[in-house]
C-alpha positions as CSV (number, residue, x, y, z in Angstrom):
1,M,4.0,-5.2,3.0
2,T,0.9,-5.0,1.7
3,S,-2.6,-5.7,3.7
4,D,-3.5,-8.4,2.2
5,Q,0.4,-9.7,2.3
6,R,0.0,-9.3,5.9
7,L,-3.1,-11.1,6.2
8,K,-1.9,-13.8,3.7
9,L,1.4,-14.3,6.3
10,H,-0.9,-14.1,9.3
11,Q,-3.3,-16.7,7.7
12,T,-0.4,-19.3,7.2
13,E,1.6,-18.1,10.2
14,S,-0.8,-17.2,13.1
15,A,-3.5,-19.5,12.1
16,P,-2.1,-22.4,13.4
17,L,-0.6,-21.2,16.6
18,M,-4.6,-19.5,17.2
19,D,-6.1,-22.5,16.4
20,E,-3.8,-24.0,19.5
21,K,-4.3,-21.5,21.7
22,K,-8.4,-21.9,21.3
23,R,-8.0,-25.6,21.6
24,W,-5.8,-24.9,25.1
25,L,-8.2,-22.4,26.3
26,G,-11.0,-25.0,25.5
27,K,-9.6,-27.3,27.3
28,Q,-8.9,-25.2,30.6
29,V,-12.9,-24.8,30.8
30,D,-14.1,-28.2,29.3
31,E,-12.2,-30.2,31.7
32,K,-12.3,-27.6,34.6
33,L,-8.4,-27.0,34.8
34,C,-8.5,-23.8,36.4
35,E,-11.4,-22.2,38.6
36,P,-13.5,-20.3,36.8
37,N,-14.0,-17.3,39.5
38,S,-9.3,-17.4,40.1
39,D,-7.2,-14.7,37.7
40,L,-6.7,-17.2,35.1
41,G,-10.2,-18.6,35.0
42,V,-11.8,-14.9,34.1
43,A,-8.5,-14.3,31.2
44,V,-9.9,-17.6,29.9
45,A,-13.5,-16.4,29.9
46,Y,-12.4,-13.3,28.6
47,M,-10.0,-15.0,25.3
48,L,-13.0,-17.0,24.7
49,N,-16.2,-14.3,24.7
50,H,-13.8,-11.9,22.6
51,W,-11.7,-14.5,20.5
52,E,-13.7,-13.4,17.3
53,P,-12.3,-9.5,17.5
54,L,-9.0,-10.9,19.2
55,T,-8.9,-13.0,15.8
56,L,-10.1,-10.4,13.1
57,F,-6.8,-10.2,12.0
58,L,-6.5,-13.1,10.3
59,R,-9.5,-12.3,8.8
60,L,-9.7,-8.5,8.1
61,P,-6.6,-6.7,5.7
62,G,-5.0,-3.8,7.2
63,A,-6.4,-5.1,11.0
64,P,-4.4,-3.5,13.5
65,L,-2.5,-6.2,15.8
66,D,-3.0,-4.0,19.3
67,S,-4.8,-1.1,20.4
68,T,-1.9,1.0,21.1
69,I,-4.1,3.8,19.5
70,V,-6.9,3.6,21.5
71,E,-5.1,3.4,24.5
72,R,-3.1,6.4,24.0
73,A,-6.2,8.5,22.6
74,L,-8.0,6.9,26.1
75,K,-4.7,8.0,28.3
76,K,-5.1,11.7,26.7
77,A,-8.5,12.2,27.5
78,I,-7.6,10.6,31.4
79,L,-4.6,13.3,31.7
80,H,-7.0,16.1,30.6
81,R,-10.1,15.1,33.0
82,R,-7.6,15.4,35.5
83,N,-6.3,18.6,34.7
84,S,-9.6,19.9,33.8
85,L,-10.7,19.6,37.6
86,F,-8.4,23.6,37.5
87,Y,-10.8,25.0,35.5
88,K,-12.3,28.2,37.0
89,T,-15.4,28.4,35.0
90,Q,-17.7,26.3,32.3
91,R,-16.1,28.7,29.1
92,G,-12.5,28.0,30.7
93,A,-13.4,24.0,30.0
94,R,-15.1,24.3,26.7
95,V,-12.1,25.8,25.5
96,G,-9.5,23.8,27.1
97,D,-11.5,20.8,25.6
98,L,-11.4,22.7,22.5
99,F,-7.3,22.6,22.5
100,M,-7.4,19.4,23.6
101,S,-9.1,18.1,21.1
102,L,-7.3,20.0,18.4
103,I,-4.2,19.2,19.9
104,Y,-4.3,15.6,19.6
105,T,-6.3,15.8,16.3
106,C,-2.4,17.2,15.0
107,Q,-0.7,14.7,16.6
108,L,-2.2,11.8,14.8
109,S,-2.2,13.8,11.5
110,N,1.4,14.6,12.1
111,A,1.1,18.4,12.3
112,N,3.0,20.7,14.7
113,P,-0.3,22.3,17.0
114,F,1.4,25.3,17.3
115,D,2.5,25.6,13.8
116,Y,-1.4,24.9,12.3
117,L,-3.5,27.5,14.7
118,T,-0.3,29.5,13.7
119,A,-0.9,28.9,10.1
120,L,-4.9,29.5,10.8
121,H,-4.6,32.6,12.5
122,R,-2.7,34.1,9.4
123,N,-5.0,32.5,7.0
124,A,-8.1,33.5,8.8
125,D,-10.1,34.7,5.7
126,R,-9.0,32.0,3.4
127,L,-10.4,29.6,6.4
128,A,-13.2,30.9,6.4
129,R,-14.0,30.2,2.4
130,E,-12.7,26.8,2.6
131,P,-12.4,25.1,6.2
132,A,-12.2,21.8,4.6
133,Q,-8.9,23.1,3.0
134,W,-7.6,24.3,6.4
135,M,-7.8,20.3,8.4
136,P,-5.2,19.4,10.8
137,W,-4.0,16.3,8.1
138,N,-4.0,18.3,5.0
139,Y,-3.6,22.4,5.7
140,S,0.3,22.0,4.9
141,E,-0.7,21.1,1.7
142,T,-3.3,24.1,1.3
143,L,-0.6,26.1,2.4
144,A,2.5,24.9,-0.2
145,S,-0.8,25.3,-3.2
146,L,-0.5,29.7,-2.0
147,M,3.1,29.5,-2.2
148,P,4.6,31.2,-5.5
149,A,6.6,29.2,-7.6
150,S,9.6,30.6,-7.4
151,A,9.6,30.6,-3.6
152,G,11.1,27.2,-3.5
153,N,14.5,28.1,-5.3
């Protein structure tokens, strides 16, 4: 489905359910059906306070339904922070930070980090002249354009 088709589907199928959910949440608060300091009360307050961003998928084409990509990025940063306790020097920590960022950017771009670094090393002169052509998300096209036409046969 296109983003616009998904938006229309969510508006017809999900919007009534979300409206009902908001009414139920409001009833819990208005009729004091749950203790405000209880786990349920805190969750209800959270949802009501964040209703606009939680229902963005009903108004914006292409809005994600979850935050999985953000959670994955945070997990990587937390893992790196824990591992960085073992760096012996500031320079080592900076290099580790650089490689962590590079590896994660490659993963997000569906590029193999080892292959990417190898390509950068082998094409250092071209990289220096045109760095924008050698980003993890477009370096494979750049490499393909360097291949002779007969190499594919």
